[in-house]
Steps between C-alpha positions, in 0.01 A plus 500: 500500500815698572508868588626762262869555477650818639561630153136458407387659829724798426331553168153463648588725790486782246137419464449590864184539597186635364298248695540212742342188644554432869376247751137510582589651835637813335255787503666687217381514142629215286527412136202271548301802600585653165436191290178405682360851478572606857690803623680725259481576130512205266705512183282576202695263271448139611509156357316169571635159532267213522657199677490195270241239588777247563815686607699178531419409141613840385820464697591174333385577150678693230288770346564635152661848508255786527466759230676823603265743667571854611595509867273703726648784704408696809559870437656730757320814619524798270596864516217723388468826312391715796156648477474803728176606668320722255386853577144619466314827540370565850121533477395832647132479411396464864725770639204725569489847649370463858309825476315387191408163646412635839728245661651763723249703704541756771436226757779275363742394775790563258387793288715599204574873463278623220730784398799273445492122468142456381543747220811316383367146529252557217796493263620154608270354237704679234832356610670247271735259673641160392563228757514123530165340570544445876627855555218641283242312705640638828489858366150455367382363837653784701402799291148372427430554872422873534556495877869426453716811468766570241845370587746731329326834433399757760388859470516493118868397508730200519538416869826461694400141558496446123845657467640272769351196323645610166847529655479132601396401148785701348745305718368158384839417355650470849283193567566337164191634317475730198401858582357541149226249588366737769556842352212746538486841339404792721236740368674771308529853629290613204217273614530628854467858380228429247135517560364288790351234268833427324682509831265251668496267201880486510498438875250209470709345224797525736297353790416180317837470332684520831265249666562253220878540512519469878292183489728360230806589708365344817390188315845470335688546830296225664495232227731618223427628155488155341287192534790248516283211378465684168878508449542125475370162605794480740354775723236392750359764733167601637491869422441717803163676539496872564168653618511814282150618588582509870838652416339826387327534835829438676675762288226748587543440873882486504656795685842438337434394146869461401578274797194285433573453129866418569393250765342278237844395376647176637665560837714189519878539541572352158291767323663776700843372412414479130360856518820631666714334235287649223540848647876455531545384139279775366698760689806389308514644150416181312839350576744500789791542261662181622381243246783274393468286190629141480482348153563130551416227248440160661665431834837593648657222705798504739822500300337658193587842361271783391542870422183549712684405818576863581132597477406197711733610778380859475133389516562279804680787674204727431218258589664290774434559867735696728604169661592351161696813404690490825583132465639551150644851540853393413380334184305805388805726557748262331294391201645637173215414266658183363261263313604179678242346733744418779431312829492830692230632267311170524491540881360852456233383255402210728453731798291736283284213373447373854400849613242528219348156570652341187688174468847582626695300240706781344343439159384835358183454294192709425366496860831615643531773238149629580594515869815691413357764266152533652221666311451864410251705696234497227481122509496498879225762515292292257541192725408699808179635342400148396583361845283767667212415265535129577525556875155662487362163381605344829353568846590837648691316771671173414458385858733424794556144375521400135704334227607716211631347179652749260527323167748734321730484806473118511460529875248425774481677836325398820384781727382463859422783745570741211858377476671299230597173671590282205595539133619260236552449132216357295445369152188634327324427174682540169377759254301226327347381830471820700415512868177695558477829692244467782449477875371220713538342847744236616302203627683165487838332495503156338787267579621229263259618231371329190555699182178515310591569138286785365299460181716757328810281550316179425375642169790722395795293615411139586246425226754509214712240685198287595375483142829340393554308823184423703717336768686824566326586828512138624876493446547833672312391810196732464150400612220535247128512574207514261173602658653444842609143422870404494607366162825430316625780283528252214126422523387857426400622157728804487342604169174573679413762757684549832204659676454213743870411526724594794869439533705531819851430621523328838706650786869422463840663495449552126155656536479830307371672815771363728426468870216744547271762352330803658148563372287813471219342293424710193344463160845492333625201711819683585680425822850504657697178510829319532685367194769240434653744246712706740739627237246752372539704817859576404383686188432874506210474249259256661186518284525130427189315632155425365343763724535382859752649739793278602668581831876491565434410866154347518545360850566846642192641326282213616620550861420872476148466366422215745650700787722202589863398474705364211567189709124435528464541124785254449319245720182533293699437185696209648171323587465446123122536502298729274352738757334841487535733800289818525676819608390615852351814346456598137689811391561687171738407224569740211620338176616831369680658208697819579805615303558770761459404866653605834711251695474458877721809551273717283747510208327476160630216286434470126447183306466389141152480345534124446144452364472839322210585736625854560479555124142372495413722802647806335286437188195469724579829678545670163165365377337629821645848463381517139149391597487767768566775247167420328329824413137585486 
């Protein structure tokens, strides 16, 4: 049985990777785990293929053609219509007056002044405030306890502490939130000057309203406004817990309420850099007045001619680095705006492309044009707000050592001792086979891996071929098992179910996973791996796989995560054996999606929304804001 040709392997390399089968020594999750009901989520659409009683007889016999049947499919995860947390009325039925209930006596260790707070508290039961269920429960718990004092009202007036808290809420936009979500109306001057009953009713309404808005703000700063798992099936996060009931006690005891509330925002350097960029862009009046338009249809190649050449040169001069401008100063001063794409201009474009991390081939296409013209401030601000929301889904600190894959950038970064030590180009899932957004821990490097073909690829891509040519997998050198028993591809009834069928490609130079894979076992069976299809790394748009992450320099990444040398990795590969090696210590990996993200120098870079996830996130934020305006 000969192995697949390089051409076939190149096609199947697109299929990457949604699961794998390794040697029994490998500790990582495998395709067999999926098919046999082990780790991970199993595909809901499956088929079954009974092995014929006499496979040899089937092999040598000619069966009549089968009647055409609809082919089964495995559906990709979906994007959802976001359902925001609904608001409800805070129940004030148990907000009793301590004097009436006798809960506060003269001997109380924390007596409440009868002439002030006690007389006001009786009107808490009349307040009408809407909040999400968890916030409402926290408020109900706190104010039902008559021994706990008011938080924001003192001496029949709004306290200075309340005013300091409100100033923080009013500045919510600086941390990527919407100030309208946390707006609280102060009692009117008319109410303050009215009779004591009207005044105190207004103050108690304010007391509960401010408590609800501060809890909402703190909760949002810690975990974000959205539940990412409700945006799409491609998001996979455990939403952070925020102890809101305890939070009210902390707010009461805090000597500097503004400092405490602000401290709940993420404190990592990335968030601070996004925040600084947001402030800078908002300080500019919607535009910096320097936007240059380049209207180019198709691509412009060396030797071509285009009336847009003058705008291209102007855009590069504006957006290029000082070093690039100095290197091409003579060209900028001598250029007369001619449309010819001359060798001198090609050299300029190549240097600009190299500086922006693009393929430096001198061919001006959509990616190069975007790098030249940039984006206006409104678009950038939108991306920053989304990035700050998404960063709240991750741990407050990413850690001193971690791997960070940014899908829209098509890049992966390895950090150690809080410093970027390695970066490289990656290929991620296509729009039809998107890479998920989640976090995990790097655990294993597998050398000379088997490629276990996932059920989605068996059903969606191989099954049509197998129904017309049952020998297909035999000819291509793939191994087929039914119920754990090796069989010939031609002996399987491919019109039945594939539930008990596994297919894998043995280690070889043509293997779709190449020399190695790096595993962080997860329910999506996504991992990083090598690939024989090196040409994809030359492309600027690299959303081309079936979901896994292909590495431009897999040996360097394997050496980094194993804390060893590239030479040692090469020896492991040269041994030719399928072998799994555990990393010395597990550490985080973030399979992330940020269209605005700081580089190692703190400069914010902007990327295309390759999966339209920003658009879905914006819709979810809009749905959340609308839900929060629910009135009594």
